[in-house]
C-alpha positions as CSV (number, residue, x, y, z in Angstrom):
1,X,142.3,101.2,216.8
2,X,138.5,100.5,216.5
3,X,137.2,97.2,215.5
4,X,135.2,98.7,212.9
5,X,138.7,100.0,211.4
6,X,140.4,97.1,211.7
7,X,137.3,95.3,209.7
8,X,137.6,97.8,207.0
9,X,141.2,97.4,206.9
10,X,141.1,93.5,206.6
11,X,138.6,94.3,204.0
12,X,140.8,96.3,201.8
13,X,143.8,94.0,201.9
14,X,141.6,91.2,200.7
15,X,139.9,93.2,197.8
16,X,143.8,94.5,197.3
17,X,145.0,90.8,196.8
18,X,142.1,89.9,195.0
19,X,143.0,92.8,192.5
20,X,147.0,91.4,192.3
21,X,145.2,87.9,191.3
22,X,143.1,88.7,188.6
23,X,146.0,90.7,187.2
24,X,148.5,88.2,187.3
25,X,145.9,85.8,185.8
26,X,145.6,88.3,182.9
27,X,149.1,88.8,182.3
28,X,149.8,85.1,182.1
29,X,146.9,84.5,179.7
30,X,148.2,87.2,177.6
31,X,151.5,85.7,177.4
32,X,150.7,82.5,177.3
33,X,150.3,79.8,174.0
34,X,147.2,80.2,171.9
35,X,144.6,77.6,172.9
36,X,144.8,74.5,170.5
37,X,142.0,73.6,168.2
38,X,139.7,70.9,169.6
39,X,136.8,69.6,168.4
40,X,134.3,71.7,166.1
41,X,137.4,74.4,166.7
42,X,138.8,75.6,163.4
43,X,142.6,75.8,163.8
44,X,144.5,79.0,164.8
45,X,145.6,79.8,161.2
46,X,142.1,79.1,160.1
47,X,140.6,81.7,162.6
48,X,140.1,85.4,161.4
49,X,142.8,87.4,163.4
50,X,143.9,91.6,163.6
51,X,146.7,90.6,161.6
52,X,144.7,89.0,159.1
53,X,142.6,92.3,158.6
54,X,145.7,94.7,158.8
55,X,148.3,94.6,156.6
56,X,151.0,96.1,158.4
57,X,150.3,93.5,161.2
58,X,150.7,90.4,158.9
59,X,153.8,91.7,157.9
60,X,154.7,92.3,161.5
61,X,153.9,89.3,162.4
62,X,156.3,87.8,159.5
63,X,159.0,89.5,160.6
64,X,158.7,88.0,164.4
65,X,158.5,84.8,163.1
66,X,161.7,85.6,160.9
67,X,163.8,86.6,164.0
68,X,164.0,82.9,164.8
69,X,165.6,80.0,163.2
70,X,164.0,76.5,163.3
71,X,165.3,73.0,162.5
72,X,163.9,71.2,159.5
73,X,164.5,68.0,158.4
74,X,163.1,66.4,154.9
75,X,163.2,62.7,154.2
76,X,162.1,61.3,150.5
77,X,161.2,58.1,149.8
78,X,162.9,57.0,147.6
79,X,165.8,58.8,149.0
80,X,168.7,61.1,146.8
81,X,166.3,63.2,145.9
82,X,167.2,67.2,144.5
83,X,165.3,69.3,147.3
84,X,164.9,73.2,147.0
85,X,164.2,75.7,149.4
86,X,162.9,78.9,148.6
87,X,162.1,81.7,151.6
88,X,159.8,84.7,150.6
89,X,161.9,87.2,149.5
90,X,164.9,85.1,149.6
91,X,167.2,82.8,147.7
92,X,166.9,79.3,147.3
93,X,168.9,76.7,149.2
94,X,169.7,73.9,147.2
95,X,170.6,70.3,149.0
96,X,169.9,66.5,148.2
97,X,167.7,64.8,150.5
98,X,167.8,63.3,153.2
99,X,168.3,66.6,154.7
100,X,168.9,68.6,158.1
101,X,169.5,72.5,158.6
102,X,168.6,75.2,160.5
103,X,166.4,77.9,158.6
104,X,164.7,81.4,159.2
105,X,161.3,81.0,160.2
106,X,158.7,81.8,158.0
107,X,156.9,80.3,154.8
108,X,158.9,78.1,152.9
109,X,157.9,76.6,149.3
110,X,160.0,72.8,149.0
111,X,160.4,71.5,145.7
112,X,161.6,68.0,145.4
113,X,162.5,66.3,142.2
114,X,164.2,63.3,140.5
115,X,164.2,61.8,138.0
116,X,161.4,58.8,137.1
117,X,159.1,60.6,139.7
118,X,156.4,63.2,139.2
119,X,158.2,66.9,140.8
120,X,156.5,67.5,144.3
121,X,155.9,71.0,145.7
122,X,155.1,71.5,149.2
123,X,154.1,75.3,151.2
124,X,155.4,75.0,154.8
125,X,155.4,77.5,157.8
126,X,158.3,77.3,159.8
127,X,157.2,78.1,163.2
128,X,158.3,75.3,165.0
129,X,161.0,72.5,164.7
130,X,159.7,70.5,161.5
131,X,160.1,66.9,160.1
132,X,158.9,66.5,156.7
133,X,158.6,62.6,155.3
134,X,157.3,63.0,151.6
135,X,156.9,60.1,149.2
136,X,157.6,61.0,145.5
137,X,154.8,59.5,142.8
138,X,155.3,57.8,139.5
139,X,154.9,59.8,136.4
140,X,151.3,60.3,135.5
141,X,149.8,59.1,138.7
142,X,146.9,61.5,139.9
143,X,146.9,60.6,143.6
144,X,149.5,61.8,145.8
145,X,151.2,59.5,148.4
146,X,150.8,60.6,152.4
147,X,152.0,57.7,154.2
148,X,153.2,54.3,154.7
149,X,152.1,52.7,157.8
150,X,153.5,49.4,159.5
151,X,150.7,47.4,160.7
152,X,150.4,43.9,162.6
153,X,150.2,40.7,161.3
154,X,148.0,40.3,157.9
155,X,145.8,43.6,157.7
156,X,142.5,42.3,156.3
157,X,140.6,45.5,156.4
158,X,141.3,49.2,157.0
159,X,138.0,51.7,158.1
160,X,138.2,55.8,158.6
161,X,136.3,57.1,161.3
162,X,133.2,59.0,160.6
163,X,135.5,62.5,161.3
164,X,138.4,61.2,159.4
165,X,140.9,61.3,162.5
166,X,141.7,57.8,162.9
167,X,142.6,54.6,160.4
168,X,141.4,51.5,162.1
169,X,142.8,48.4,161.1
170,X,141.4,44.4,161.2
171,X,144.3,42.1,162.0
172,X,143.1,38.5,160.4
173,X,146.6,37.1,161.6
174,X,146.8,39.3,164.8
175,X,145.1,39.4,167.7
176,X,142.5,42.4,167.2
177,X,142.7,45.5,165.5
178,X,145.2,49.2,165.5
179,X,144.5,52.3,165.8
180,X,146.1,55.1,163.6
181,X,146.0,58.6,164.1
182,X,145.5,60.1,160.6
183,X,147.3,63.4,161.4
184,X,150.5,62.1,163.0
185,X,150.2,59.0,160.7
186,X,151.3,57.3,164.0
187,X,149.7,54.1,166.0
188,X,147.2,55.2,168.6
189,X,146.4,52.1,170.5
190,X,146.3,48.2,169.8
191,X,142.7,46.7,171.1
192,X,143.3,42.7,172.0
193,X,140.1,41.1,171.3
194,X,140.9,37.6,173.0
195,X,143.2,34.9,171.5
196,X,142.2,35.3,168.2
197,X,142.4,38.1,165.1
198,X,139.7,40.2,163.9
199,X,138.1,40.1,160.2
200,X,136.2,43.6,160.0
201,X,135.4,46.6,161.7
202,X,132.4,48.8,161.4
203,X,131.7,52.5,162.8
204,X,128.0,53.6,163.8
205,X,126.9,57.1,162.3
206,X,128.2,59.1,164.9
207,X,131.4,57.1,165.4
208,X,130.9,56.6,169.1
209,X,130.7,52.5,168.8
210,X,132.7,50.1,166.2
211,X,131.9,46.5,165.7
212,X,134.7,43.9,164.9
213,X,133.9,40.6,163.8
214,X,135.8,37.6,164.7
215,X,135.8,34.4,162.4
216,X,137.1,31.9,164.8
217,X,134.7,32.9,167.8
218,X,131.6,33.2,165.5
219,X,131.4,36.6,166.9
220,X,131.1,40.8,167.3
221,X,132.9,42.8,169.3
222,X,131.4,45.9,171.0
223,X,134.0,48.7,171.0
224,X,133.8,52.1,173.0
225,X,135.7,54.1,170.4
226,X,137.0,57.2,173.0
227,X,138.3,55.0,175.3
228,X,139.2,52.3,173.3
229,X,137.5,49.7,175.8
230,X,135.4,46.5,174.5
231,X,131.8,46.8,175.8
232,X,130.4,43.4,175.0
233,X,131.1,40.1,172.6
234,X,127.8,39.3,171.1
235,X,127.3,35.7,169.5
236,X,126.2,35.1,166.3
237,X,125.0,31.7,166.1
238,X,126.7,31.2,162.7
239,X,130.1,29.6,161.4
240,X,133.1,32.1,160.5
241,X,131.7,35.3,160.9
242,X,132.9,37.8,158.5
243,X,131.3,41.0,157.0
244,X,128.5,43.2,158.5
245,X,126.0,45.7,158.1
246,X,123.9,48.1,160.0
247,X,120.4,48.7,159.4
248,X,119.3,52.3,158.6
249,X,118.4,53.1,162.5
250,X,121.2,51.3,163.7
251,X,119.0,48.5,165.7
252,X,119.8,45.8,164.2
253,X,123.1,44.6,162.8
254,X,123.5,42.0,160.1
255,X,126.5,39.8,160.1
256,X,127.2,37.0,157.4
257,X,128.5,33.7,158.5
258,X,130.5,32.2,155.8
259,X,130.4,28.5,156.4
260,X,127.1,28.0,157.9
261,X,126.2,30.1,155.0
262,X,123.4,32.4,156.5
263,X,122.8,36.0,158.1
264,X,122.9,36.8,162.0
265,X,120.1,39.3,162.7
266,X,121.3,40.7,165.9
267,X,119.0,42.9,168.0
268,X,121.8,46.1,169.6
269,X,119.7,46.8,172.0
270,X,118.6,43.2,173.7
271,X,122.5,42.1,172.3
272,X,121.7,38.4,170.7
273,X,120.1,37.0,167.5
274,X,117.0,37.5,166.5
275,X,117.1,35.4,163.6
276,X,119.1,33.9,161.1
277,X,118.3,34.1,157.5
278,X,119.8,31.4,155.0
279,X,121.8,32.7,151.9
280,X,123.7,31.3,148.9
281,X,126.4,29.6,149.9
282,X,129.4,31.6,151.8
283,X,127.8,34.7,152.2
284,X,130.4,37.9,152.3
285,X,129.2,41.2,151.4
286,X,126.0,43.0,152.9
287,X,124.2,45.9,151.8
288,X,120.7,46.9,153.3
289,X,118.5,49.4,151.5
290,X,117.8,52.8,152.6
291,X,114.2,52.0,153.4
292,X,115.5,48.6,155.6
293,X,113.0,46.4,153.5
294,X,116.0,44.5,151.5
295,X,119.2,42.9,152.1
296,X,121.3,42.5,149.4
297,X,124.6,39.5,149.9
298,X,127.2,38.5,147.7
299,X,127.7,34.8,147.3
300,X,131.4,34.0,147.2
301,X,130.9,30.2,146.5
302,X,129.1,30.5,143.0
303,X,129.2,34.5,141.6
304,X,125.7,34.8,143.1
305,X,123.9,38.5,143.9
306,X,120.8,37.6,146.0
307,X,118.3,40.1,147.4
308,X,116.3,39.2,150.8
309,X,112.9,40.3,151.9
310,X,113.2,40.7,155.4
311,X,110.2,41.1,156.2
312,X,109.5,37.7,155.0
313,X,112.4,36.5,154.3
314,X,112.2,35.5,151.0
315,X,115.0,35.5,148.6
316,X,116.1,36.0,145.1
317,X,119.1,35.5,143.0
318,X,119.7,38.3,140.3
319,X,122.9,37.4,139.3
320,X,125.5,33.9,139.0
321,X,128.6,34.2,137.2
322,X,130.2,31.2,138.2
323,X,132.9,33.0,140.1
324,X,133.3,34.3,143.4
325,X,131.2,37.4,144.3
326,X,133.2,39.3,147.2
327,X,131.8,43.2,148.3
328,X,129.3,45.5,148.0
329,X,128.7,49.2,148.4
330,X,125.5,51.3,147.8
331,X,125.5,54.7,146.1
332,X,124.8,57.7,148.3
333,X,121.6,58.4,146.8
334,X,120.4,54.7,147.2
335,X,119.9,54.0,143.7
336,X,122.9,52.0,142.6
337,X,124.6,48.9,144.1
338,X,128.0,47.9,143.3
339,X,129.5,44.5,143.5
340,X,133.0,42.5,142.8
341,X,133.8,39.5,141.2
342,X,137.3,37.7,142.5
343,X,136.4,35.0,140.0
344,X,135.6,36.9,136.9
345,X,137.8,40.4,137.5
346,X,134.4,42.1,136.9
347,X,132.7,45.0,138.7
348,X,129.2,45.1,138.4
349,X,126.4,47.9,139.3
350,X,122.8,46.9,139.8
351,X,120.1,49.8,139.2
352,X,118.0,48.8,142.4
353,X,114.7,50.4,141.3
354,X,114.8,47.8,138.2
355,X,117.3,45.3,139.8
356,X,118.7,44.5,136.6
357,X,122.6,44.2,136.8
358,X,125.3,45.0,134.4
359,X,129.2,44.7,133.9
360,X,130.5,48.5,134.7
361,X,134.2,47.4,134.4
362,X,136.8,45.1,133.9
363,X,139.3,45.0,136.7
364,X,142.8,44.0,137.5
365,X,143.0,40.3,138.7
366,X,141.6,38.7,142.2
367,X,139.5,42.2,143.2
368,X,138.9,42.5,146.6
369,X,137.1,45.5,148.6
370,X,135.5,48.4,146.8
371,X,134.0,51.5,147.9
372,X,133.1,55.0,146.6
373,X,133.7,58.8,147.1
374,X,130.9,60.4,148.8
375,X,129.4,62.0,145.6
376,X,129.4,58.4,144.4
377,X,131.3,59.2,141.1
378,X,134.3,57.3,141.8
379,X,134.5,53.6,142.7
380,X,137.6,51.9,144.4
381,X,138.7,48.3,143.8
382,X,141.6,46.7,145.7
383,X,142.9,44.0,143.5
384,X,145.3,41.4,144.9
385,X,147.1,39.7,142.1
386,X,147.4,36.3,140.8
387,X,147.6,33.7,143.7
388,X,150.3,31.8,144.6
389,X,150.1,28.2,145.6
390,X,148.7,29.6,148.8
391,X,146.3,32.4,150.2
392,X,149.0,32.6,152.3
393,X,152.0,33.1,150.0
394,X,152.6,35.6,148.1
395,X,151.7,35.6,144.2
396,X,153.5,36.4,140.9
397,X,151.6,39.6,140.9
398,X,151.7,43.0,142.7
399,X,148.5,44.1,144.3
400,X,146.8,47.3,142.7
401,X,144.0,49.7,143.4
402,X,141.8,51.2,140.4
403,X,139.7,54.2,140.3
404,X,136.6,53.8,138.0
405,X,134.3,56.2,136.9
406,X,130.6,55.1,137.9
407,X,129.2,57.1,135.0
408,X,131.4,56.0,132.1
409,X,133.2,52.4,133.4
410,X,136.8,53.7,132.5
411,X,139.6,53.5,134.7
412,X,140.5,57.1,135.9
413,X,143.9,56.1,137.7
414,X,145.9,53.2,138.7
415,X,148.1,52.5,141.8
416,X,150.4,49.8,142.2
417,X,150.5,47.9,145.6
418,X,152.2,45.3,147.6
419,X,151.7,41.7,148.0
420,X,148.0,41.0,148.0
421,X,146.4,44.6,148.5
422,X,142.9,43.7,150.3
423,X,141.4,46.0,152.7
424,X,140.5,49.8,151.4
425,X,138.4,52.7,152.5
426,X,137.6,56.3,151.3
427,X,137.5,58.6,154.3
428,X,133.7,60.3,155.1
429,X,134.9,63.9,153.4
430,X,136.4,61.9,149.9
431,X,139.4,63.7,150.5
432,X,141.8,60.1,151.9
433,X,142.2,56.9,150.4
434,X,143.8,53.9,152.6
435,X,144.6,50.2,151.5
436,X,146.3,47.6,153.1
437,X,149.1,44.7,151.7
438,X,148.0,41.7,153.5
439,X,150.8,39.8,153.5
440,X,153.5,42.9,153.6
441,X,151.8,43.8,156.8
442,X,151.8,47.7,155.5
443,X,149.0,50.7,154.7
444,X,149.2,53.1,152.2
445,X,147.5,56.4,152.5
446,X,146.5,58.7,149.7
447,X,145.5,62.0,149.3
448,X,142.5,61.8,146.6
449,X,142.0,64.7,143.9
450,X,138.7,66.3,143.2
451,X,136.7,64.2,140.3
452,X,137.3,67.3,137.9
453,X,141.1,66.5,137.5
454,X,140.5,62.9,137.7
455,X,138.3,63.0,134.9
456,X,140.4,65.7,133.0
457,X,143.3,63.5,133.7
458,X,144.0,61.3,130.5
459,X,143.7,58.0,132.5
460,X,146.5,58.6,135.0
461,X,148.7,55.7,135.3
462,X,145.4,53.2,134.1
463,X,148.0,51.6,131.2
464,X,151.0,52.3,132.4
465,X,150.9,50.8,135.9
466,X,149.7,47.2,134.1
467,X,153.4,46.7,132.7
468,X,154.7,47.0,136.5
469,X,152.2,44.8,138.1
470,X,153.8,41.1,137.3
471,X,157.1,40.4,139.4
472,X,160.5,40.4,138.2
């Protein structure tokens, strides 16, 4: 055989191998599972498919789905509820919870009912083995409970990541913070911050960086969110550092120092304190204006609301209640500032243009953390309940969370919590509400209804919950 012919045969054989390999890869991709949804990618169910456009194809897909059977487990809180399972075009199956069984795949409608609770209807696509954990709500509640999470010691604050995928919890009695996945409601990570706990956590706007304050070391820990690794520890040069706020350009971090009664102004690029701003006694809540010119401070010792001119450092007290001003939050349009007072059981609103302050609403006993829905129409307030003989001992009342209409000051709905309901946050998309029970080491997660449902809900459990606050 000539050399030229041998070369042609070798080239042909190589080409055949490449063609066969490409065909094998194509067949593997065709038979393999669909790609999972990633960041910025809608879930498979939300993407348009040929079956969605073709009713016959959709019917064929449903028929294929029903060819398999899958295990379904349903747990309810409380247990012993009546469960009705209805398949598309099929008969109902009835059981009591907890339930475990094997069912044909497809679309299911689950109805859960128990005397003394709201009826719950859930729609489920049974295309894999499923285990559902369902919470039944008391009569009249407009919010729906989704989960209850066990945390480390003394969860002081809860904060959703900007994308809503994680819930970060600061553990005052622990050694740092814990991170929960909001889709699975399971703990992802515990981040140790030396030998002490954390008071508050704060995200940058892009969600890549998290700051956590620590009272005992008078410092702020900077954490990389993606890796959960500590980048650096920033000294505040104050004493007993608690609440933080970022400047609008996120180049400056303000930290309230409880014992030294001052604010640390930290240059984040250089990682050091630029100056200390003297404040009213025991500063706690902070809120910088969108133009970066003013910083509002909640003074806990005497129930004071103070404004500091950041150019000159000069301060003015706008309100003194004699109570204990705790937390501040501004509306998304930068027109109003909201504050709560633990000593007087009140929520206040400040018109930022005129700096006039008025009472918005009465709260339950010992209000703590406040937050707004993204549209600024609902103010949530966590309430610790009347104190016991010590801050670290349960008091005679359960805690609570109120949903207050910022236009009228009316309470739209109310949830009863546990021992010392403290931390609270609303997700950036306004769909989730989380709050903590400080002495129970527990986090509650609720679905937030649209404002129109709250406004039309007749007050939800605003009146009914009051009879449940006193412990029996």
